[in-house]
N, C-alpha and C positions, 0 to 999 in steps of 0.2 A: 379269415387269415388276412387282413390289408396289408402287412406286410409281405406276406408271400403276392401278394397283387401288385404290389410296388418293386418287388426284384422283377417279376416278369417284365414287368413295363419297361426297368431300367435295361433288361439285356435285350431288348428288341432291336436297340438302334445300333448295338453288335453283332447281332445273329447274321445279317446277309454277305458281312465282309470278315466271318471267321476262315473261311478257306484260304484267302488272299494272304491274312494274317499268318497261317500255319504254316503257307510256303513261304512266307517272309522270315519266319522263326527258323526255317529249316536252313535257309541260305545263309543267313548271320550266324549259324554256329560256330561255323571255324573262325570267322573273326572274332567272336567273342571270346571263345577260348583262347586265341592267342593275346587279346586282350587282357585278358587276367592271368594269363602267363608271365607278359611284360609288367603288369603292376606287382606281381610277385617279386620280379627283379630288381623294381625298383625301391631304392631307400631314401630319393629325396624328396624333402617337404616340400608339398605344395600350400601354397597361401590360399585358406579358406576364403569363400566367395560369401558375399551376403547377398542370399535370393529374397531376402525379406521375408515377410510373414504372408501365408496363404491366409486369403480372406476367409476367416473362422465361422463358421456356424455357431451360434449360442443356443444353445437347446435349455427350454425350462423345465422339464421335468426332472426332478430329483428323486429317484427312485430308491430312497430312503425311509424307513418308520421307525421312529422313537415312542414305544407305546406309552412312556411315561412312569408314574405311578402303578399303573396297573399292569406292567410287565413284571413285578414280581410276582403278579398271580399266574400269569403266563409261565413264567420260568418256574413256578411251583408245579402247574400242571404236566408239564414236558419234563420234571423230574420223576412224578406219578408215573406217565406212560411209558417211560425209560425204567421204571421198576417192574410195570405190567408185562412190558415187552421191551427184554433189554438185545435181544439178537439184532445181528446186523441186517442190514437192506437185503433181501434176497432176490438180487440181480441175476443170477444165473438161474435160478429157480422161476423167475418171472418169464427171462428168455426162452427157457425149454417150454414152457406152458403156452407162450402163444407159438413157438415155432410147432409145435405138435399140434396144434388146434386153429391152424390157418384156416382150414377148409372148413370150419364150424364142428363146435361143440354137440356130440353124438352119445347118448344113452349107452351104448354100447360100445363105446369107445374107451370109458373109464374103466372096464374091466382088465383092460391089458396091463401087463404087469408094470410098465414105464410109467403107465398113468396112476398107476396105485401107489406107485415112488412116491411121485408127485404130489399125489395128494395128501399121503403121510407127512411129508416134507412141510407143506404148506399147514398143515393140524398143527406140525411143532413149532412152527414160525409164530401161530396164530395160537398157541398154546395159554400164556399168558389172557390174553382178550377172553378165548373160551373159558376158561377158569371165572373169570369175573362176569361174564353174561350168565353163568350156570347159577353163581352166588347170587347175582340180579334176578334171576327166573325164580329162583327159590324162596327168595323174599317177597316177589309179587304175587306166587301162590301160595305161601305157607302165612304170609302177615293176614289176609282175611279169614284162612280157618281157624289160625289163633284166635284172631279177635270174634270169631264166631263163638268158639267154644268156651271164651273168657267171659261174653256174655252172659252163655247160656250156664255157665257155671256160677257165675255172680248171681243170677237169677234163682238158681235153687240154694241160696246163701251160703256157697263155698267160695271158696277163690278169695277170700275177703268179703264176699257180700255182706255175709252176718254181722247185723247191727249191735254186734257187742265187742268191747273192748279190753282185754286182759290190761290190767295193771303192772306195770314194772317198773324196777328201781330205777334203770336207765332211758325212763320213756324220754326224757326232755333231751339227752344227749341223741337218741336215736331220731328226733323228731329234727333237731338242728342239723344232723349230719344229712338226713334226706333234704331238708330245707336248702342247705350248702349245695349239695349234688345238682338238684334239679336246678337252682339257679346258674351253677355254673355251664348245667347241658343246655340249659335256656342262653346261656351267652354264645356259646358257641353255635347253636342253630343261628342265633343271630348273626353271627358272623359269616356261615353258609349263606343267608339270604341276601347279606350285602355285596357278598361275592359274586352269587347270580346276579344282583340286580346291577351293579357295575359291569358285568361281560352285557348283559341285556343293553345296558344302554350305551355301550361302547360301541356296538352293532349300528345303532341309529346316530351316535354322534361323526362316525366314520362315512357316513353316506354322502357328505360332503366333499369328504378326501378323495373319495371312488370319483366324485364328478370331478374334482381338480386333476386326477390322473388322468382320465379320457382328455380332456380338453387341453391340458400340456402336452401329452404323446401324439395326440392329432396335430395340434400347433407344431410340433416339433419334425414331423413326418413331412409336413410343407414346408418348413425352413430347411431341412435336406434337399428337396426338390428345387426349391428357388435358389437355393447357394451354389449347387453344383457345376451349374454352367459359367460362371463368374469366376470360381476357382480353375475350372479347366484353361480357360481363356487369360488366366495368372500364370499357369505354368506354361504355356506356349510363349508368352511374352517376356520371360527371365531368361530365355537363350541369349537374349541382347547382352544382357550382364555378362555371361561366359565368354561371348564373344569380344566384347569391348575388354574384357581384360587379357584375353590371348594378344589382341592389337596392343595394346598397350606395353606387355611383354616383349613383342617384337619391334617395337619401337625402341625399348630400351634391351636390345639384346648386347649391347656392350658390357654395361655395369651387370647383367645378370648373368648371361651366360659367361664371360670373362671373369667376372667376379669368381663364380662357381670354378673356374679354373685356377684363378688365383687362390682361392681357398683350398683347394686342393693342395696347391704348391707350396704353399704359406708355410706348411707344418712341419717342412723341413727347409724350407729358406728363411723365414722370418726368424727361426730361434737362432741359428748359425749369425745371423746379420746382428740380432742383439745380442749375443755372446761377445761379437769382436767390438761391438761398439761400446759396450760394458769394458772392456780390455782398455779401447782408447782413454776411457776414464781413469782406468787404473793407471797409467802411464802418469797421467798427471798427478794424479796423488802420490806415485812414486815420487816422482820430483818434488814434488812438496814435502813429502817425507825426508828425503835426503838432504835438501836444502833447509831443512829442520834441526837434521843431526849435525850438520856442519856449523851453522851460527849456533847452535847449541854447545858443541865442542867448542869453539872459541871463546865462547863467554866462562866456560869452565874451568878453563885453562886458563884464563888471564883472571879471572876470580880467584881462583883456588890460590893463584900467587899471592894477591892480594892480602887473601884471607891471613896465608901463613906469614907474611909479613908483620902484619897488626895483633897477628896471638902471639908473635914473637916478642915484639916491642912490648906488649902487656905483660907479658912473663917476666922481662925484665925488670922491668919498671916494680912490680910487684915484689921481686926480688929485694930488689934496693929497700923498698919500705920495709920490708922484714927483716932488713940489717940493723934498723933502727934499735939504738941501744935499750929503749922501752922493753924491746923482746927479751931482753935477757933478764928482766925481772922475774922472780921464783915465780910467781901467780900469772905470770902470762906469755911466760916462756911456752908451756905445752901447746896454747892456742898457737903461736907463731911455725912452732915444728908441726903442727898437723897442717897448718896453709901450706907452708913448704912443701910438704911432702906431696901436693897437688898439684904445684907448678907443672909436672912434666903432662900433666892432661891436656894443659893448652896448646893445642895441634891438630893440624889438618888431617885428615884420615884418607880421603880420596886422592888419586893421583891420574888426573885425566892426559898428563903430556904425554902417558905411555901408547895413548890409544891411537890407532892407525886413522888417518881421515877417510873421507870417501868419495873425494874430488875426481877420481877416476872413474866411477860408478856414474854418479851424477852427468858427467861430462859425455857419457856414452848415453845417458836418458836425455838430455838435452838434444845430440845429435839425432835421437829416433825420432824425437817431437818436432825436430824442422818438416815432417812428412805429415800432413794434417789428414791422418787416419779417418776421423771423422767425418768429414769432408768427401773422402773416397767413398766410406760407406754410405753416406747418403745418395748417392748417385746410384751407387747398388739398388738401395729402395727404390729410388725412382724408376731405374728401368724396370724392375719388377711390378711396380704399380702402374706401368704404363701398358700392362695386360687387355684389361678391358677395352682401353682405346684400339688397339691392334685388332680385339675381336671385331669390333662396329667398324673396322674400316674393312676388313676382309668378309662381311655378311651384309652387304648394302644392298643385295639382288635379291632378297628372299620375300620380304614382307609384300610386294604386290601380288605375286601370286597366292599367297594365303591368305590374302583380304577376299579375292573373288570366290575362294571356295568358302569361306565363309557365309559369305553373302546367299551364296546358293544355297545352303545349307540351311539357314533361318527361313527360304522362301519354303521349300518343302515341308519342314516342321508346322508353320503356320496353314499352308494347305491341307495338312494330313488333320487337324484340329477340327477344321470345316466340313469333313468328309460325312460326319456322322449327325442326323436329326435329333440329335438330343433334347434340345428345348420343346419341342413339339410334345415328345412322348413325357416329359416332366411337368407342362402344360396340363397334359390330361390327366394325371394323376395328381395334380392339386386339386383339379375340379372333383373328381371322384373322392377324393378326403372331404372337401366342402360337403358333398352330399351327404355323405356317410355320417358326420358330425351330425347334421341335422336331424338323419334318422336316429338315431341314437338319444338325441335330447329331448327327441319326442315320446319317449319312454319314461323320462322322469316322472312325471304325476303319477303314473303308476306303478313306478318303484317306491316312491314316498308311501302312497296309499299301503302298498301291501307293508312296508317296513311298519307303518304305525298299526295294522292289524297283527303284526308278528310281535310288537311290541307291548299290544294289551294283552294279549294270549299268553305272554312270559311272565307280567305283573299279575295275571290271574292264575297263573301256578301258583307264583310266589305267594300269592294272598291266603293260598290254601295253609302254606305254612306258617303265614303269621297270625292265620286264626289260632291256632293252637298254641303260639307263644302267646295271643293275646288272653286264652283262657289261662293256661299256665301263670301268666304275670297278674292277672285279675285275683286268681284263686291263691297266689303266694301273699298279695297285697292283703286281702281278705282274710284270709286264715290267721297271718302272721297279726293284723290289727287286731283282729275280736279274738284270738286266744285269750284265755285268761285260766292261768295256772292254779286257783282255786276253786276253779269249777271242775265238777266231776263230769264224766263222758256223756251222761243223758242231761245234762245240765249247760250244756255250751250254747252259748249264742247264737242268735242269728246269722249276725255277720260272719263268724266262723265257720257255722254250717253252711254259710253260702258260699266261701272259699272252696271248702271242700268239696261241694258240687260240682263248681266251675274247674277243677284240677279234673275230675271224673269228664266231664264235658270235655276236655282238653285230649282225654285220654280215647274218648269215644271218636273223635273227628280225628286224633291218630292213626287209630284202626280203618277209619273211612278213607281218608288220603294217601296213607305213607306206601301202599301198595301200587295206588295211580301214579302216584310223585316217580315211584322207583322205575316204574315200567317206562315213563317217560325217559329216565335218567338212564336205565339201561339201553333203550333204542340211541339216543344221541351218543352215549360212549361208543357202542359198536361202530357209529357211522362215524362221528368226528374223531375216534381214537383211530380208526384204520385209516382216516383220509390223514391224519397228520403222519402217522407211520408209513404211508406207503404213498402219498405225494408229497406232502408239504417236506418232510427231512428231507428226501429224495432230491426234492429241489431245489432245497436251501444248501446243500452240499454238492450239487451237481452230477450225482449219481443216474438221476435220472435220464440224464442224456447218454449214458453208457449204456442203457438199455436202448433206446430209441436209436441210437446209432450202430448198433450190433450190426456186422455184417450179414447180408440174406436173410434179415430179421423178416423183412414185409414178402420176399419173394426169393427162390432158389437160387434163382439167376441174376437177380438186381443185389449187387453189393450194398451202395447207398442209396436212398430212397432221396435223398434231397436233391442230389445233382441230376438222378433220373427223373426227376419232377419239374426241374427248371431247364436244366440241356439237354434232356433226351440223352445222357451219357451218365449211367449209375456207377461206374469204375473210377469217376474221378473221385480223388481223396479229401472228399468234402463233406463235411458232417454238422450235425446242428450245433453238437458240442462246442467244435471248432470256431464253426460261426459266432455261435453265442461268447466265446473268449474274447473273439477279434473286435465283436462291437462292444462289450463290455468295458475292454479299454479303449474304446473311442476312436479304431482304427477306420481307415477307408471299406467301402463297398467292395473295391477294386482288390484287396487282399483278403478280407473277410469271404468272398463269393470265389476266389482264386479265378477271377475274369480273364487272366493269363492263358486260361485253356481254349477261350474263344478268340481273343485279339491280344497279342504278345507287343504291349509299347517297349519293351526292350529290344524286341529284335529289329522295331523301327529305327529306334535310338540309334543301335550300333551301327544299322545301316548307315545313317545317315551322319549322326555326329562326329561317330569314329572314322572318321577318313582318313585313307592309309596314305592317301598323295602328300597329305601334310607330313606324314613321317618319312617319305620318300626326298621332300626338299629339304627339310632341316639335316639331314644324314650328310647333305653334300658341303655341310660346314668344315671349311678347315683353316686352323691358325697355325702360322709359324712364329716360335717362341726362340728361335736359337741365337737371336741376336742378345739376348738377355745376357748381362753379365754384373755381376755380384761385387767382386772385388779384383780392384786392377793389379798389377804385379808391384806395383810401388806400396801398396796395402801389406801385401803379405812380405814385402822385405820389411817392412817398419815392424811386424810381429815377431819376426826373425829375429832382428836386431836387439830387440828388447829384451827377447828371452837371452840373448847371448851379452847384454850389459854389463854382468859382474854382478850384479846383487847378491850371488850365492857365495862370493868371495870375500866378503866382508865377516869380520871377527864379529858374529855379535853378542858369543857369549861373553868376551872380554870386556864389552859393552855395559852389558847387563851386571857382571860380577863388581865393575868399579860403580856401575849407580847405585846396588845395593849395599855398598861399605858406608854410605852416608859422607856427609861434609865433614865433620869434628870429632875427635876420637871422643867427647864428652858433649852432653846438651849443657851449651854455654847458659841457656836461662836457668838449669838447676845448681850448677858451678857458681854461678851469680848469686842465688838464694841462699846458698851454703854461705856461700862467703859471708855476707851480710849477717846471718846469724850468728856466725863464730864473733865477727865484728861487734856484736851484741853484748857476748860475753865479757869483752875487754872495760875495762875502764874507761869513763869518758875522757877523751884526750884528741891529741895528734895523730895518735897511732888508729884510734878507732874511725874517723874522720876518713883517713887516707884509704883504709881497707874500703870502707864504702864507696869512695871515689873510683876504685877499682871496679868495684861489683858494677858500678853504674855504667863505667866504659864496655865491662865483657856485656853488658844489655845493648850497649849501642852497636856494637860489634853484629851481633848477633841479627839486628834489626836491619843494618844496612848491609853484609855482606852475606850473611849464612842464608836468609830468607829469597832471595832473589836467585843463589845458587842451588837452593832447593828445588825452585819453579823451575831452572831450567834443568836439572835430571828428571824433573816428570817430564817436563815436554818432550825431552830425549828419549825417555822411556817407553813412550806411547810410540813414538816415530821407530824406535829399532824393534820394537813386537811387531809394528805393522809390516816393517821391511823383511823382517825376519819372515814372518806367515807368509807375503808376496813371494819371495824369492825361494821358498819350498815348494810353492803350486805353479810357479810360473810357467816351468818348459812343458810341463802338461796340458796345461790348461792352453798354451799357444798351440800347441801340437794337436788338441782335440779342436780348437776352432779352424785352423786349417782343414784340417780333417771333415767337420760337417759341412764347411764351405765347400770344398770339392764335390763331395756327396751331392749336393743341393746343387749346384751347376751339371753334374751327371744328370742329376734327373730331368733339368729343364731340357738338355741336348739331348738325351738319347731316350726319356719316356714321356716328354710331354705329349708325342702324338696319342698315343695310350690314354692319358689323361685328358685332351681335346677330347677324343672318341666318347669316354666315358662319362664327361660330366654335358658335353651335346647329347649325347642319350637322355642322360636324366633331365637337361632343360626340354626337351623334346618330349618327354614323359612328365613334364611339369606344366606345358602348355596342353597337352591331353587330359591332363589330371584336372584343368578345371571344366573340360567337356565333361568326365566323368564325374566331377563334383555335380555338374547337372543333371547328366543323367540320373545319378544315384539321389540326387535330391527330386526329380522328378518321382524316380520309385519310390523315395520315402514318404513324398507328398500323396503319392496316391495310396501307399499302406497306410497311412496315419493320420492325414489333414484332408482330403479330396474327398467328400460324401461320406464323410464320419457317420458310421451307422451305430451312433448310442444310442437313438431313437428304440431301434428293432430289441437292442438289449434290456433297455427301460419297459420296452412292451412287457416282455419277459417277467422283469421282475415287478413290475407292477400288477401284473396280472397274479403272482405270488403274493404280494403284499395283500391288495384286497382277499385272495380268497384264503390266505392263510391267516394272516396277522388280523386281519380285517374280522374274518368269518369264522375260519375254524378255530382260531384261538379263543375267540369269544365264545362258542359254542361247546368248546371243552371246558371254558373256564365255569358257563354256566351250568352244566351237568358236574362239575367236582363239585360247585356250591351245594347245589340242589342235591346231589347224592351224600354229601355230607348229611345235610339236615334230615334226609331219610333214616342214616344210620344212627344218629343222635333222637331221633324219636323215641327208638326204644328202650334205652335208658330213662328218656324222659317220660315214656308209659310207667315204667317200673317206680320211676320213686315219686310220680303223682299218685299212683295206687297207693304207695305205702304213706307219702304223705298227708294224703286224703282222710286217712283212718285218725289223724290227728286232728283233725279240724271239723269234722262231721259230728252231729249229734248223734250219739248212740240209742236205741231202744232199752237197753241191758245194761247192768254194770257191774264190776266186783266190789263185795260186800266186806270188811276189814272186821277184825276182832282184836281187842287187847289182851294179849296171853303172858303179860307180866306187868307187876306193880309201878315198873320202870318203863314205861309205853317210851319207844322208839321208833323213828320212822324206818330204822334200818331193818327193825324185827316185824313189821308188818307183810303179811301173806293173805292172800285171798282167800273167801272160806273155802270154795270150792278146791281149792289148789293147795292149802296150807297142810304142813303133819300135824300130826296131833301134839295138843299142848300140855308139857308137864309144870306144875306149880314150882319143881325145883332146877329149871333150867337156870 
């Protein structure tokens, strides 16, 4: 047990200090509990520290085996064994058997009822193997007897021994069926031989892999021993990382602690100031909207007056044109009358002279804007943002005392790591591994020689089957090639007769070898099958650990034998299964072996790194924020005056009504187009040209006067809607802003001390959090990175691969293929005996007579067996 020796050596350096560490653990427990509860109350994030990577050990062993193509045969054998024994692994039964027979197995003990029950349960579990074993034994016993009887029977010219063959109509068909059956049987026997040979060769091929596993596992154990001291040294050196980070945060206590306080207050302060600042922007936008409305109103009033005069003049001029004598002509008169009837449409629709101006509201807003509210609010921002500076000025006397404590803690950790003589123990362990490897390598030549003898023996066994196959193949070849359909049984050729004799020779060797081979198959089946089901499968699914780790299995007074063997304390909750799982995940030996039961690193770290004096010093931090002013009285007055500026008294509906009316009564472009169309209907002359001139004048009026008015109306509409929206929400918004600022100032004045205490506590916890990160990192490193015990699980996995995958699977595949050959030899015997009759030269034969003038092969009968012949048939 190399790994057990390694564990014992590794634990030697901690045994002498067990009592001291246990006392340290007891004394540090209250402090640890306080820190745990403190951790639960803290919700402030701690910046993660980068402690780098513990120097990792690179292990060479890859305890994984992929059998390749032969794996399909392995899975087939596993499926067969499952069919033979589908019962679950009897862990409870094995435990009971071990516990009841720890004092030794005595014959009279089996007569007890409980032992009889166990025996019956064991028989039930092994029922499949027992049945197959009985079948194999029957084969071994009956085949020699049957073979002897068969030979004696044939010597007495029975059982096909008579050298006489009856002629049958379907003789060729029967010969063909027997030939095909024997060929198929031989093919399957060949497959069985190949399967067994592949399994035999696989064992020899994996000898080198076994050596590789041995070398890499021993090399990994050396790597584990050599890397552990440097890993422990790296753990102690990384305390400086946490210490430097704490000192850096203390030097930046203003931005950090002050920033925490500011962040807590800004949830109420900044939104209120931001809302007030947006209101200052709304004041400027309101002023711009009022000015836009005023200027647009002047433009519209002046423009509509000018437009009215232009349309009136055009209407009068057009009326004079229609008074021309040419309009009295009968053909032209209807068109002139139609145009005259539309003259009333040339007029202005909107009347902006009735709309009130917004000068009063604009004057009030201008008075409000004389106070620079944005500048006042920026002073509030600046006053609030000076919080980190205040904190830094009031906490200047803290850093010096903390630095001294941190330097003292670092010295204690370094001295603690030098207390244990771990390097000397690990050097001795490395020497032990090197010597053990030399001793193992000395046996390699003997192992190769034994494997060669084993390979030769298996080949000899397979050659027995190959000999039978050779007789079958030669018999089929000679019989088929020498067979002549025209020859009678007594006149068959020498080649055909030789083929029949070879087939009978194969039958004889089958009787000689099959029972010997089946005896070997049965033996290997019992051993290999039970090893697979009782050891390999439980080891693969780790159920075997449940048996080994059963409490009080070895001794009624010892709960767990592993800690009892290593630590002389069987009550420790340490099992082989748990240790294997931890090592399989490549965790550290400290965690896998639960070495904290001997020396607890956490207790030391809790006593040294978690220094209570640090918390006491930081609890004295006091910060006064009562001088912070968010909004001066002038700013408040400005907001109130803006709310009372008279925006709500503007008649917005009157403006919107006039704007919706449009500029003119009719679309001038449509009117001019219609006028031109009617002029085109008139005879060519002065009247037509005059009307088209009026249409052009109307278009010019639309382009020069109506379009600017429509643009001014659009601008006014947008400004009016914006003012209407602002005036509706303005009083509520101003009131909410003032209330929010009052609430924020009340929070700073009355509740700031609570926030300061809370954030100081969180800041202290963040500093302690760096040390917690270090201690957690040390704990996690000891758990997962320092002295990673993957080599131990690799040893178990390598043993499983070598024993089960290399040896047992190959052995099981060997007997599986050989057993199939033995079973197939029975139909081979039958088909060979039947087929030899068609190839061997007979001593006598049947004679045929012609009983009809129409001779037909379908009406031939042997003389001895033919019925009476009548001419009238």
